[in-house]
N, C-alpha and C positions, 0 to 999 in steps of 0.2 A: 791489540785486542784479539782474543781468540773467539771463534764462533763455531758452534756445533749445530748441526741440523739432524733432527730425527724425523723420519718419514713413516707414517702409519698407513695402513690400507685405506682407511676411510677418512683420515684426518691428518693434516700436516701440523707438526709441532716443531717449533724452532726456538732457539734461544741464543743469546750472546753471553760470553763470560767477560765480566769487567771487574777487575780488582778481586778476583777469586769468588765473585758472586754471580749467580745465574740471573739473567734478565730476560724475561719472555719476549718473544718477537711474534710478528704476524705478517701476512702477505698484504701489501698495500693495494688498494683499488684506485686507479688513476681517474682523473676527472672525465676522461672519455669512456670510462667503463672497462678499460683493459686491465689485465692483471699486471701488477707491479712487482717490485722487488721486496726484499725483507726489511722490516722496520722494527726496531726495539720499542717496546711499550713505553719506555721513558723518553723517547725522542719526541720532539715537537715538530710536527709536519703540518704546514698549512694545507687545507683541503684542496687548494688550487694547484698544488705542486704535483709534478709528475716524477714518479720513481720508476725508472725503466726496469723491466725484468732483468734479473741477474745483477742488480745493484743492491747494496747493503747500507742501511742507515743505522748506525750503532746507538748505544745508550747515550742520552743527554745531548744528542745532536739536534740542531735547529735548522729546519729547511723552510725558507720563507715563501711568500706568495708568488706563484707563477714560476718558481725555480724548477729546473730539470736536473735530476740526478741520473747520469748516463749509466748504461749497462756496463758492468765491470768496476764501477766506482765503489769504494768502501769508505764511508764517512765515519770517522771515529769521534770520541768525546772531544769537546771544545771546538768542534768544527761548526762553522756557521756558513750556510750556503745561501 
């Protein structure tokens, strides 16, 4: 999986590239209110999951209830945590 990040002055824009198509991403907000990592809009992440800052959850990934994706982890398609 390739991932590109574009940073704007007032807004962060990010996207993942999967099979040649662009999949938008967004910054996750963790259950404790802290800023999390980047998540593809097509990923399914349970609201109780924690995505640590500098972690990446790619397109079509499933992250279950209470799971933690650690900083530096890159979860790709077909990954279930």
